[in-house]
BAFI-3210 file (N, C-alpha, C; in Angstrom, 3 decimals, decimal comma, padded with zeros to 6 digits):
// residues 294
n [1|2|3|4|5|6|7|8|9|10|11|12|13|14|15|16|17|18|19|20|21|22|23|24|25|26|27|28|29|30|31|32|33|34|35|36|37|38|39|40|41|42|43|44|45|46|47|48|49|50|51|52|53|54|55|56|57|58|59|60|61|62|63|64|65|66|67|68|69|70|71|72|73|74|75|76|77|78|79|80|81|82|83|84|85|86|87|88|89|90|91|92|93|94|95|96|97|98|99|100|101|102|103|104|105|106|107|108|109|110|111|112|113|114|115|116|117|118|119|120|121|122|123|124|125|126|127|128|129|130|131|132|133|134|135|136|137|138|139|140|141|142|143|144|145|146|147|148|149|150|151|152|153|154|155|156|157|158|159|160|161|162|163|164|165|166|167|168|169|170|171|172|173|174|175|176|177|178|179|180|181|182|183|184|185|186|187|188|189|190|191|192|193|194|195|196|197|198|199|200|201|202|203|204|205|206|207|208|209|210|211|212|213|214|215|216|217|218|219|220|221|222|223|224|225|226|227|228|229|230|231|232|233|234|235|236|237|238|239|240|241|242|243|244|245|246|247|248|249|250|251|252|253|254|255|256|257|258|259|260|261|262|263|264|265|266|267|268|269|270|271|272|273|274|275|276|277|278|279|280|281|282|283|284|285|286|287|288|289|290|291|292|293|294]
n.u [006,740|005,859|006,410|008,671|007,883|008,786|008,036|006,561|003,693|002,378|-000,161|-000,702|-002,367|-004,560|-006,511|-006,789|-008,667|-009,578|-007,870|-007,603|-006,678|-004,217|-003,334|-003,727|-001,721|000,445|001,163|-000,629|000,673|003,103|003,079|004,780|005,714|006,935|010,035|009,982|008,518|005,270|005,113|007,512|007,791|006,221|007,572|010,023|009,088|008,469|011,068|012,209|010,869|011,758|011,252|012,335|011,836|009,795|006,634|005,233|002,284|001,093|-000,595|-001,289|000,350|001,704|004,470|006,282|006,490|008,084|010,487|011,269|012,442|014,451|017,797|019,776|021,785|022,927|022,068|023,186|026,074|026,273|025,871|027,945|030,281|029,411|030,431|028,316|027,867|026,156|023,636|023,771|024,211|021,833|019,890|021,026|020,757|017,931|017,646|018,655|017,738|016,024|014,701|012,908|010,131|007,836|004,429|001,835|-001,614|-003,860|-006,552|-008,911|-010,073|-010,627|-009,336|-008,961|-008,584|-006,260|-004,338|-004,598|-003,007|-000,518|000,255|002,131|004,524|004,324|004,334|004,425|004,212|003,537|002,541|003,042|000,703|000,730|-001,095|-001,464|-002,240|-001,727|000,134|001,913|003,324|005,633|007,517|007,888|007,668|004,591|004,213|005,922|004,863|002,615|003,590|004,958|002,872|001,702|003,721|003,784|001,260|000,353|-001,567|-003,759|-003,476|-004,704|-004,314|-005,422|-007,659|-009,539|-012,255|-014,118|-017,960|-018,628|-016,325|-015,629|-017,906|-017,184|-015,185|-014,141|-015,705|-015,090|-015,409|-014,800|-012,905|-011,661|-008,330|-006,688|-004,289|-003,430|-003,280|-003,560|-003,883|-006,493|-009,080|-010,366|-013,495|-015,206|-015,858|-017,053|-017,656|-018,056|-020,358|-023,835|-025,646|-025,540|-026,164|-025,744|-022,965|-020,346|-018,460|-016,441|-014,096|-011,795|-010,076|-006,867|-004,919|-002,860|-002,025|-001,391|-001,097|-001,781|-000,547|-002,743|-004,837|-004,906|-006,397|-009,142|-009,408|-009,868|-012,070|-013,900|-016,663|-017,560|-018,151|-018,899|-019,212|-019,073|-016,552|-013,676|-013,492|-010,864|-011,630|-013,809|-012,716|-011,029|-012,747|-013,753|-011,670|-011,382|-013,537|-012,646|-009,723|-009,250|-008,287|-006,470|-006,452|-004,390|-004,277|-002,828|000,668|001,085|000,847|-001,499|-001,688|-003,967|-003,361|-004,684|-006,273|-006,952|-006,785|-005,410|-002,850|-001,965|-001,946|000,132|002,287|002,630|003,178|005,668|007,363|007,603|009,573|011,502|015,078|016,207|014,039|012,550|012,783|012,568|009,908|008,363|008,446|007,094|004,636|003,809|003,459|001,244|-000,823|-001,202|-002,776|-005,130]
n.v [007,875|006,419|003,257|002,629|002,283|-000,417|-002,702|-003,792|-004,747|-006,210|-006,648|-008,752|-010,343|-010,584|-011,034|-009,604|-009,008|-006,711|-006,034|-007,729|-009,089|-009,009|-009,835|-012,547|-014,374|-013,256|-011,600|-008,742|-006,927|-007,076|-005,627|-003,258|-000,059|002,020|000,966|-000,509|-002,853|-002,532|-003,268|-002,811|-000,232|000,137|-001,380|000,062|002,608|001,848|000,954|003,500|004,736|003,996|001,427|-001,894|-004,580|-006,464|-008,102|-009,926|-010,680|-013,277|-015,435|-018,578|-018,886|-016,372|-016,364|-015,041|-012,544|-013,252|-014,164|-011,756|-010,534|-011,809|-013,242|-013,521|-015,360|-016,036|-013,832|-011,880|-012,496|-012,253|-009,680|-008,440|-009,404|-008,148|-005,575|-004,171|-002,363|-000,725|-001,562|-004,170|-003,605|-002,297|-004,707|-006,147|-004,366|-004,676|-006,989|-006,543|-004,496|-004,505|-006,715|-009,055|-011,230|-013,965|-014,876|-017,181|-016,464|-018,757|-019,083|-017,044|-014,633|-011,916|-008,471|-008,160|-010,764|-011,571|-009,648|-010,626|-012,949|-012,241|-012,345|-013,769|-012,730|-010,073|-009,911|-008,612|-005,680|-002,357|-001,910|-001,363|-000,979|-001,571|-001,404|-003,549|-002,810|-000,147|002,460|005,107|008,054|010,844|013,583|013,159|010,127|008,420|006,552|007,089|009,442|008,612|006,942|008,731|010,005|007,743|007,438|009,832|009,993|007,677|005,903|004,183|004,574|005,841|006,389|009,165|010,817|013,401|012,450|012,185|011,503|009,202|007,738|007,524|005,855|003,316|002,583|003,300|005,317|007,927|009,254|012,091|014,181|017,377|017,711|018,974|021,668|020,597|020,374|018,704|016,272|014,191|013,225|009,791|008,771|006,880|004,593|003,258|000,835|000,774|002,330|002,376|004,688|008,073|009,720|008,464|008,530|009,025|011,036|012,754|011,738|009,161|006,064|005,616|003,386|003,162|002,237|002,372|000,159|-000,833|-003,685|-004,963|-005,209|-007,722|-009,264|-007,928|-008,649|-011,436|-011,704|-010,449|-010,387|-011,896|-009,379|-006,999|-008,409|-010,766|-011,410|-011,087|-007,776|-005,420|-002,663|-002,963|-003,779|-001,753|000,121|-000,697|-000,568|002,194|002,848|001,967|001,816|004,109|006,342|007,815|009,836|010,566|013,237|012,824|013,804|013,470|011,765|009,315|006,393|003,771|000,715|-001,381|-000,706|000,034|002,495|003,805|002,680|003,562|006,193|006,407|005,263|007,347|009,590|008,762|008,320|010,917|012,087|010,354|009,636|008,339|008,102|010,396|012,841|011,825|010,900|013,029|014,422|012,765|012,655|015,205|015,299|013,459|014,689|017,036|015,672|015,044]
n.w [025,516|022,406|020,848|018,283|015,078|012,928|011,409|008,512|006,666|003,566|002,106|-000,725|-002,109|-003,668|-006,741|-008,826|-010,620|-012,005|-013,777|-015,698|-018,951|-018,318|-015,673|-015,592|-015,821|-014,741|-011,610|-010,385|-008,868|-010,023|-012,291|-014,566|-013,546|-015,995|-015,529|-013,230|-011,134|-009,544|-006,846|-006,043|-005,847|-003,610|-001,428|-001,334|-000,640|002,033|003,120|002,922|004,818|007,240|007,786|008,573|008,595|006,543|005,681|003,051|001,827|000,165|-002,565|-003,960|-007,110|-007,219|-007,261|-008,663|-007,406|-005,072|-006,412|-007,552|-005,547|-004,683|-004,795|-008,003|-009,240|-011,694|-013,489|-012,222|-012,291|-015,299|-015,714|-014,300|-016,018|-018,227|-017,536|-016,517|-013,997|-012,657|-013,250|-012,056|-009,416|-008,637|-008,779|-006,713|-004,631|-004,342|-002,740|-000,515|000,803|002,950|005,469|004,036|003,849|003,371|003,332|002,596|001,814|002,432|001,728|000,350|002,032|002,320|003,155|005,931|006,876|005,592|006,534|009,370|008,954|009,456|012,142|013,851|012,548|013,279|015,967|019,289|018,417|017,050|013,716|010,148|007,525|004,012|001,364|-001,329|-003,834|-003,947|-005,048|-003,809|-004,377|-003,527|-002,154|000,617|002,169|002,342|004,456|006,446|007,321|008,381|010,618|012,071|013,158|014,513|016,452|017,751|018,986|019,887|018,866|016,717|013,031|010,054|006,818|004,879|002,317|000,802|-001,315|-004,192|-003,678|-005,047|-005,187|-002,738|-001,884|-002,909|-001,323|001,755|004,238|006,656|009,839|011,224|013,280|014,285|015,518|018,262|017,534|015,042|011,581|009,660|010,650|012,275|014,548|014,414|014,600|013,869|011,022|008,005|005,594|002,136|001,559|000,667|000,024|-000,648|001,327|003,490|003,972|005,936|005,900|003,246|003,227|002,923|003,525|002,292|001,079|003,113|006,587|010,102|012,472|015,979|017,798|019,172|017,330|016,099|017,884|017,791|015,007|015,161|016,341|014,459|012,521|009,314|006,809|004,464|001,088|002,451|003,559|005,872|006,960|007,011|007,655|009,295|011,504|012,394|012,745|015,188|016,592|016,676|018,338|020,710|021,690|020,173|017,431|014,613|012,004|009,113|006,880|004,136|002,471|-000,966|-004,060|-004,958|-006,716|-008,378|-008,643|-009,172|-011,135|-014,278|-015,598|-013,451|-013,567|-016,146|-015,603|-013,592|-014,948|-016,918|-015,404|-014,023|-016,153|-017,197|-015,440|-015,656|-015,938|-018,032|-020,127|-020,137|-021,943|-024,573|-024,199|-023,500|-026,034|-027,524|-026,282|-026,920|-029,751|-029,838|-028,269|-030,103|-031,751|-030,661]
ca.u [006,994|005,427|007,266|009,046|007,225|009,746|007,462|005,478|002,699|001,956|-001,228|-000,513|-002,961|-005,762|-006,590|-006,465|-009,604|-009,868|-007,024|-007,597|-006,110|-002,845|-002,982|-004,088|-000,483|001,347|000,490|-001,013|001,698|004,299|002,862|005,548|005,506|008,138|010,933|009,936|007,002|004,561|005,325|008,787|007,707|005,685|008,612|011,140|008,539|008,504|012,091|012,288|010,120|012,282|010,886|013,378|011,237|008,605|006,091|004,493|001,241|000,643|-001,279|-000,860|000,568|002,405|005,877|007,223|006,932|009,427|011,652|011,928|013,351|015,429|019,133|019,732|023,388|023,318|022,015|024,388|027,421|026,208|025,995|029,239|030,967|029,258|030,622|027,205|027,881|025,062|022,388|024,312|024,016|020,269|019,202|021,618|019,804|016,457|017,619|019,183|017,366|015,193|014,300|011,638|009,658|006,497|003,455|000,685|-003,164|-004,254|-007,925|-009,074|-011,333|-010,719|-008,048|-008,738|-007,893|-004,868|-003,525|-004,528|-001,858|000,732|000,326|003,482|005,464|004,279|004,236|003,655|004,726|003,009|003,042|002,495|000,165|000,810|-001,947|-000,484|-002,997|-001,750|001,316|001,780|004,312|005,773|008,815|007,930|006,906|003,455|004,325|006,642|003,967|001,783|004,377|005,370|001,633|001,513|004,775|003,278|-000,094|000,328|-002,943|-003,764|-003,294|-005,108|-004,066|-006,840|-007,728|-011,067|-012,318|-015,628|-018,617|-018,584|-015,042|-015,827|-018,862|-016,577|-014,350|-014,478|-016,013|-014,395|-016,030|-013,371|-013,053|-010,222|-007,497|-006,020|-002,968|-003,121|-003,835|-003,821|-004,173|-007,810|-009,203|-011,321|-014,404|-016,072|-015,774|-017,873|-017,175|-019,024|-021,924|-024,916|-026,318|-024,703|-026,766|-025,411|-021,676|-019,836|-017,699|-016,078|-012,834|-011,738|-008,638|-006,283|-003,753|-001,792|-002,580|-000,525|-002,001|-001,265|-000,831|-004,205|-005,744|-005,255|-007,385|-010,072|-009,773|-010,128|-013,584|-014,756|-017,462|-017,620|-018,722|-019,255|-018,771|-018,910|-015,232|-013,230|-012,893|-009,987|-012,295|-014,730|-011,797|-010,607|-014,076|-013,814|-010,376|-011,601|-014,400|-012,156|-008,500|-009,022|-007,664|-006,179|-006,284|-003,635|-004,546|-001,396|001,047|001,598|-000,153|-001,831|-002,232|-004,781|-002,657|-005,680|-007,416|-006,272|-006,468|-004,438|-001,638|-001,471|-001,579|001,312|003,392|002,965|003,839|007,096|008,047|007,936|010,682|012,702|016,505|016,519|013,100|011,833|012,842|011,894|008,595|007,739|008,281|006,131|003,378|003,403|002,940|000,124|-001,615|-001,476|-003,680|-006,400]
ca.v [007,842|005,162|002,264|003,107|001,445|-000,849|-003,627|-003,503|-005,907|-005,750|-007,835|-008,819|-011,777|-010,279|-011,884|-008,723|-009,019|-005,391|-005,696|-008,873|-010,436|-008,824|-010,305|-013,946|-015,125|-012,320|-010,924|-007,488|-006,245|-006,937|-004,864|-002,433|001,342|002,153|-000,084|-001,089|-003,490|-001,716|-003,565|-002,445|001,414|000,106|-001,907|001,115|003,596|001,385|001,282|005,161|005,399|003,564|000,132|-002,669|-006,059|-006,413|-009,367|-009,788|-011,643|-013,627|-016,799|-019,380|-018,310|-015,257|-016,864|-013,903|-011,505|-013,674|-014,152|-010,517|-009,868|-012,844|-013,245|-014,240|-015,298|-016,076|-012,758|-010,963|-012,825|-011,851|-008,171|-008,182|-009,700|-007,179|-004,348|-003,171|-002,312|-000,041|-002,351|-005,328|-002,952|-002,256|-005,856|-006,535|-003,655|-005,320|-008,103|-006,469|-002,941|-004,884|-008,366|-009,344|-012,605|-014,127|-016,024|-017,333|-016,504|-020,044|-019,148|-015,621|-014,191|-010,448|-007,897|-008,344|-012,207|-011,424|-009,052|-011,540|-013,994|-011,528|-012,306|-014,254|-011,934|-008,678|-010,158|-007,398|-004,358|-001,796|-002,321|-000,634|-001,900|-000,753|-002,092|-003,944|-002,113|001,347|003,134|006,623|008,943|011,985|013,822|012,669|008,857|008,454|005,627|007,969|010,474|007,829|006,305|009,853|010,278|006,957|007,745|010,954|009,986|006,156|005,289|003,416|005,609|005,562|007,436|009,465|011,760|013,674|012,126|012,063|010,664|008,161|007,054|007,058|004,500|002,094|002,179|003,466|006,458|008,128|010,010|012,828|015,443|018,314|017,476|020,311|022,154|019,788|020,995|017,435|014,971|014,233|012,196|009,195|008,153|005,648|004,431|002,180|000,164|000,564|002,588|002,482|005,636|009,215|010,509|007,538|008,810|009,768|012,053|012,432|011,079|007,675|005,464|005,339|002,413|003,000|002,026|001,796|-000,418|-001,518|-005,268|-005,441|-005,246|-008,903|-009,886|-007,727|-009,255|-012,645|-011,518|-009,642|-011,513|-011,356|-008,213|-006,712|-009,684|-012,041|-011,125|-010,128|-006,507|-004,560|-001,652|-003,099|-004,050|-000,357|000,794|-001,216|000,081|003,553|003,070|001,538|002,467|005,392|006,180|009,147|009,867|011,663|013,695|012,744|014,523|012,482|011,255|008,019|005,631|002,708|-000,162|-002,379|-000,172|000,205|004,063|004,224|002,164|004,409|007,467|006,071|005,113|008,557|010,536|008,537|008,595|012,321|012,391|009,187|010,088|007,514|008,264|011,622|013,855|011,475|010,523|014,297|014,879|011,869|013,221|016,549|014,644|012,874|015,758|017,722|014,913|014,868]
ca.w [024,012|021,773|020,149|016,902|013,967|012,112|010,687|007,711|005,923|002,519|001,385|-002,171|-002,476|-004,621|-007,931|-009,832|-011,671|-012,657|-014,671|-016,584|-018,984|-017,791|-014,546|-015,700|-015,547|-013,791|-010,612|-010,836|-008,118|-010,751|-013,632|-014,276|-014,120|-016,708|-015,535|-012,173|-010,657|-008,719|-005,604|-005,739|-005,207|-002,164|-000,453|-001,275|000,318|003,345|003,512|003,085|006,096|008,371|008,004|008,635|008,442|005,628|005,349|001,906|001,910|-001,431|-002,564|-004,979|-008,419|-006,995|-007,036|-009,349|-006,479|-004,349|-007,286|-007,805|-004,163|-004,469|-005,513|-009,163|-009,412|-013,248|-014,065|-011,492|-012,986|-016,575|-015,808|-014,000|-017,061|-019,319|-017,074|-016,244|-012,658|-012,145|-013,231|-011,130|-007,970|-008,559|-008,235|-005,409|-003,755|-004,107|-002,036|000,933|001,302|004,047|005,608|003,368|003,961|002,588|003,671|001,599|002,258|001,752|001,382|000,070|002,870|002,654|003,700|007,456|006,974|005,191|007,673|010,445|008,725|009,903|013,563|014,328|012,008|013,950|017,526|020,263|018,184|015,942|012,243|008,953|006,357|002,719|000,511|-002,688|-004,887|-003,769|-005,057|-003,494|-004,635|-003,187|-001,471|002,141|002,139|003,328|005,829|007,262|007,836|009,375|011,627|012,902|013,941|015,686|017,393|018,465|019,593|020,503|018,453|015,120|012,118|008,646|005,707|004,155|001,415|000,603|-002,575|-004,736|-003,072|-005,832|-004,924|-001,228|-001,660|-003,338|-000,344|003,272|004,758|007,862|010,711|011,702|014,239|014,483|016,677|018,637|017,239|013,970|010,364|008,716|011,680|012,731|015,362|013,736|015,647|013,318|009,670|007,404|004,245|000,965|001,853|-000,602|-000,164|-000,404|002,440|004,628|004,072|007,302|005,151|001,924|003,511|002,669|003,554|000,709|001,148|004,169|007,936|010,958|013,371|017,233|017,728|019,485|016,067|015,979|018,709|017,221|013,767|015,425|016,739|013,465|011,715|007,863|006,520|003,027|000,480|003,368|003,787|006,865|006,575|007,964|008,048|010,434|012,755|012,599|013,496|016,547|017,368|016,820|019,521|022,047|021,895|019,409|015,870|014,149|010,375|008,539|005,303|003,815|001,186|-001,912|-005,081|-005,024|-007,973|-007,941|-009,574|-009,407|-012,048|-015,696|-015,791|-012,502|-014,225|-017,032|-015,044|-012,921|-016,085|-017,603|-014,369|-013,779|-017,385|-017,360|-014,768|-015,670|-016,431|-019,320|-021,302|-020,111|-023,070|-025,614|-024,003|-023,564|-027,347|-028,219|-025,766|-027,566|-030,908|-029,609|-027,754|-031,102|-032,588|-029,998]
c.u [006,510|006,517|007,328|008,408|008,428|009,401|006,492|004,649|002,226|001,109|-001,083|-001,207|-004,255|-005,703|-006,243|-007,224|-009,972|-009,034|-006,357|-007,488|-004,562|-002,509|-003,508|-002,712|000,638|000,654|000,482|000,076|002,999|004,219|003,793|005,012|006,949|009,082|011,200|008,569|006,547|004,752|006,605|008,827|007,252|006,826|009,633|010,398|008,561|010,015|012,693|011,753|010,770|012,049|012,252|012,963|009,849|008,020|005,036|003,539|000,879|-000,200|-000,580|-000,825|001,258|003,985|006,896|007,671|008,238|010,622|012,286|012,798|014,193|016,748|018,955|021,030|023,634|023,257|023,149|025,804|027,451|026,486|027,303|030,428|030,733|029,769|029,434|027,002|026,843|023,879|022,667|023,776|022,583|019,624|019,742|020,908|018,447|016,519|018,075|018,716|016,421|015,155|013,012|011,232|008,249|005,686|002,399|-000,769|-003,632|-005,873|-008,192|-010,320|-011,258|-009,383|-007,870|-007,997|-006,605|-003,891|-003,526|-003,280|-000,643|001,069|001,695|004,536|005,517|004,779|003,583|004,300|003,768|003,560|002,418|001,619|000,167|-000,092|-001,313|-001,022|-002,383|-000,333|001,079|003,328|004,613|007,131|009,040|006,964|005,852|003,561|004,796|005,735|003,041|002,484|004,793|003,943|001,384|002,577|004,332|002,089|-000,196|-001,049|-002,823|-003,769|-003,933|-004,819|-005,172|-006,588|-009,244|-011,236|-013,840|-016,497|-018,649|-017,486|-015,088|-016,732|-018,448|-015,639|-014,741|-014,777|-015,847|-015,157|-014,881|-013,743|-011,811|-009,542|-006,552|-004,602|-002,580|-003,989|-004,344|-003,899|-005,576|-008,160|-010,263|-012,206|-015,019|-015,654|-016,492|-017,441|-018,401|-020,402|-022,642|-025,432|-025,321|-025,026|-026,344|-023,697|-021,203|-018,988|-017,326|-014,601|-012,763|-010,244|-008,275|-004,915|-002,659|-002,455|-001,530|-001,328|-001,105|-001,394|-002,163|-005,217|-006,108|-006,482|-008,879|-010,389|-010,292|-011,627|-014,269|-015,614|-017,574|-018,597|-019,127|-018,479|-018,604|-017,375|-014,917|-012,745|-012,013|-010,761|-013,188|-013,832|-011,414|-011,617|-014,137|-012,499|-010,637|-012,360|-013,716|-010,752|-008,339|-008,020|-007,627|-006,121|-005,417|-003,989|-003,089|-000,877|001,313|000,308|-000,464|-002,311|-002,862|-004,332|-003,552|-006,683|-006,468|-005,822|-005,291|-002,930|-001,131|-001,016|-000,069|002,486|003,771|003,833|005,338|007,738|008,434|009,092|012,002|013,675|016,728|015,466|012,370|011,553|012,114|010,213|007,787|007,514|007,260|004,760|002,782|002,973|001,714|-001,043|-002,250|-002,464|-004,956|-007,377]
c.v [006,575|004,422|002,765|001,977|000,964|-002,156|-003,054|-004,756|-005,311|-006,870|-007,660|-010,180|-011,654|-010,745|-011,013|-008,731|-007,901|-005,308|-006,929|-008,368|-010,339|-009,748|-011,849|-014,697|-014,273|-011,677|-009,372|-006,555|-006,126|-006,260|-003,763|-001,103|001,731|001,016|-000,880|-001,623|-002,484|-001,917|-003,245|-001,066|001,219|-000,248|-000,555|002,464|003,208|001,500|002,749|005,671|004,807|001,904|-000,661|-004,199|-005,801|-007,864|-009,039|-011,019|-011,936|-014,718|-017,347|-018,624|-016,891|-015,322|-015,706|-012,849|-011,936|-013,656|-012,828|-009,959|-010,914|-012,600|-013,972|-014,322|-015,488|-014,738|-011,640|-011,180|-012,365|-010,406|-007,726|-008,257|-008,715|-005,736|-003,478|-003,119|-001,645|-000,943|-003,728|-004,564|-002,609|-003,478|-006,487|-005,809|-004,204|-006,345|-007,911|-005,071|-003,348|-006,384|-008,475|-010,765|-012,576|-015,116|-016,161|-017,213|-017,687|-019,955|-017,517|-015,231|-012,756|-009,838|-008,153|-009,779|-012,212|-010,921|-010,008|-012,695|-013,532|-011,643|-012,616|-013,346|-010,638|-008,905|-009,051|-006,012|-003,675|-002,103|-001,354|-001,415|-001,174|-001,784|-002,141|-003,203|-000,665|001,867|004,620|007,184|010,569|012,474|013,159|011,460|008,855|007,666|006,375|008,758|009,798|007,271|007,547|010,109|009,276|007,073|008,970|010,831|008,525|005,502|004,896|004,659|005,150|006,759|007,804|010,658|012,296|013,368|012,519|011,275|009,326|006,987|006,485|005,937|003,178|001,579|002,356|004,804|006,859|009,440|010,940|013,915|016,062|017,472|018,747|020,449|021,328|020,246|019,879|016,107|015,047|012,841|011,310|008,387|006,891|005,588|003,044|001,920|000,010|000,879|002,990|003,483|006,918|009,649|009,590|007,811|009,530|011,069|011,709|011,869|009,747|007,159|005,036|004,528|002,241|003,053|001,710|001,339|-001,015|-003,158|-005,728|-005,562|-006,777|-009,767|-009,397|-008,311|-010,719|-012,664|-010,686|-010,426|-010,858|-010,270|-008,105|-007,874|-010,802|-012,500|-010,680|-009,055|-005,886|-003,416|-001,840|-003,429|-002,504|000,367|000,378|-000,643|001,589|003,883|002,767|002,222|003,929|005,240|007,514|008,745|010,962|011,875|013,841|013,483|013,403|012,210|010,001|007,546|004,152|001,732|-001,382|-001,985|000,321|001,645|004,304|003,857|003,098|005,786|007,320|006,164|006,469|009,426|009,971|008,718|009,850|012,716|011,241|009,783|009,616|007,907|009,783|012,615|013,121|011,103|011,940|014,631|014,029|012,434|014,260|016,053|014,251|013,883|016,702|017,026|014,740|015,886]
c.w [023,437|021,009|018,801|015,976|013,064|011,376|009,655|007,189|004,688|001,805|-000,157|-002,518|-003,244|-006,101|-009,229|-011,164|-012,622|-013,630|-015,695|-018,176|-018,486|-016,759|-014,403|-015,355|-014,787|-012,701|-010,786|-010,195|-009,008|-011,996|-013,525|-014,501|-014,452|-016,490|-014,080|-011,583|-009,739|-007,122|-005,208|-005,166|-003,844|-001,228|-000,529|-000,396|001,644|004,066|003,837|004,458|007,375|008,675|007,893|008,199|007,585|005,462|004,085|001,890|000,603|-001,220|-003,599|-006,247|-008,403|-006,677|-007,632|-008,390|-005,595|-005,162|-007,476|-006,761|-003,835|-005,186|-006,984|-009,739|-011,180|-013,802|-013,587|-012,262|-014,427|-016,776|-015,402|-015,368|-018,228|-018,732|-016,660|-014,697|-012,172|-012,023|-012,116|-009,614|-007,602|-008,232|-007,114|-004,179|-003,305|-003,005|-000,590|001,461|002,617|004,227|005,262|003,393|003,431|003,223|002,730|002,468|001,615|001,376|001,235|000,926|003,257|003,114|005,059|007,670|006,559|006,062|008,881|010,279|009,018|011,339|014,211|013,964|012,736|015,624|018,173|019,873|017,123|014,698|011,280|008,053|004,918|001,810|-000,793|-003,701|-005,096|-003,992|-004,845|-003,651|-004,171|-002,409|-000,215|001,993|002,881|004,509|006,550|008,046|008,765|010,582|012,408|013,659|015,018|016,792|018,214|019,631|020,352|020,056|017,005|014,296|010,781|007,845|004,813|003,185|001,025|-000,695|-002,920|-003,887|-003,842|-005,403|-003,626|-001,049|-002,194|-002,202|001,016|003,459|006,227|008,538|011,342|012,632|014,117|015,680|017,053|018,041|015,826|012,775|009,436|009,376|012,272|013,704|014,602|014,725|015,272|011,690|009,249|005,899|003,340|001,315|000,674|-000,888|000,129|000,809|003,624|004,792|005,504|006,815|003,786|001,986|003,355|003,203|002,321|000,973|002,064|005,605|008,816|012,288|014,794|017,252|018,285|018,371|015,690|016,599|018,246|016,072|014,075|015,902|015,713|012,626|010,249|007,549|004,981|002,166|001,100|003,514|005,351|006,609|007,593|008,439|009,069|011,681|013,248|013,150|014,867|017,328|017,587|017,888|020,682|022,350|021,385|018,211|015,380|012,557|010,006|006,754|004,662|002,510|000,269|-002,741|-005,244|-006,182|-007,580|-008,876|-009,667|-010,557|-013,377|-016,060|-014,894|-013,040|-015,087|-016,693|-014,157|-013,919|-016,483|-016,860|-014,157|-014,920|-017,473|-016,674|-014,789|-016,517|-017,894|-020,535|-021,209|-021,383|-024,264|-025,368|-024,089|-025,092|-027,894|-027,634|-026,733|-028,935|-030,874|-029,160|-029,255|-032,111|-032,056|-030,460]
res [m|s|i|k|v|r|k|a|v|i|p|a|a|g|l|g|t|r|v|l|p|a|s|k|a|m|p|k|e|m|l|p|i|v|d|k|p|a|i|q|y|i|v|e|e|a|v|n|s|g|i|t|d|i|l|i|i|t|n|r|g|k|g|d|i|e|n|h|f|d|r|a|p|e|l|e|a|r|l|l|e|a|g|r|r|d|a|y|e|q|i|i|n|l|t|t|m|a|n|i|c|f|v|r|q|k|v|t|r|g|l|g|h|a|v|s|c|a|r|s|f|v|g|n|e|p|f|a|i|l|f|g|d|d|v|i|m|g|d|n|p|v|t|a|q|l|c|q|a|y|e|k|y|g|l|g|v|v|g|t|k|e|m|s|p|e|t|v|m|r|g|s|s|l|k|l|e|p|l|d|g|e|t|n|i|f|k|c|t|d|l|v|e|k|v|r|r|v|e|d|l|l|s|n|y|t|i|l|g|r|v|v|c|p|p|e|i|f|d|i|l|d|k|t|p|p|g|t|g|n|e|i|q|l|t|d|a|l|a|q|l|a|k|t|q|g|l|t|a|v|d|f|e|g|k|r|y|d|m|g|n|k|l|g|i|l|q|a|t|v|d|v|a|l|t|h|p|e|v|s|e|g|f|k|a|y|l|k|e|i|v|d|k|l]
***
């Protein structure tokens, strides 16, 4: 039986240039989806997947993320004095739901380099990677789906969905083969980053925001030369892992929102607001008014 996945790494060191000017002074991971920052949804997904230890990789200027998961004694006291017990418990839960720690990526050299900063945190264990730009919502946490596949097959896992060729060309393209007895889990034999021509795509399946890796990925990253954008690409290391140890891909259940994209932020906000207990009814009424004017 494979080792249970209990650690997660959340790379959150990107500059957020696609959502400027909002991200000039505020980390894009802290942009709210109704009343919670995007990164809180990601941390909660990890916790709901059985993860107990989380490392968030940041860089200079992202102290707001650390503050969000830290205690706030003055605020806590004020809430208790005002009799707002529910709000008090919500912010206390932020600080206790997992062992959350932080490390800075001092030089921006790509996602692969960011992940390599987690080596001492991970040790000799498998670990999940939850991309800081990707919020994925659904009844069954995506990280849990990937962890279950890792624990069953003992191989690294990537979360994937079939997307349009244009979307796949901006990310990664996976070469997949059916896996006996599985309907949504595949054997991944190769993957490439940012293909320039449609005819060079390996498939229309791409990695979307979630990966589970064995600890051997760090040795591979150490030997991975700069790739696309002259950065160390996690995709290149995963391709090497696929060709050596093997790799699986899970066509996961859940809806993914690209929080590094202005439209993705709006889509997430609308979908959450439609089910939010405090604002859903008023928001639905407002949307109906707007739709009638379109």
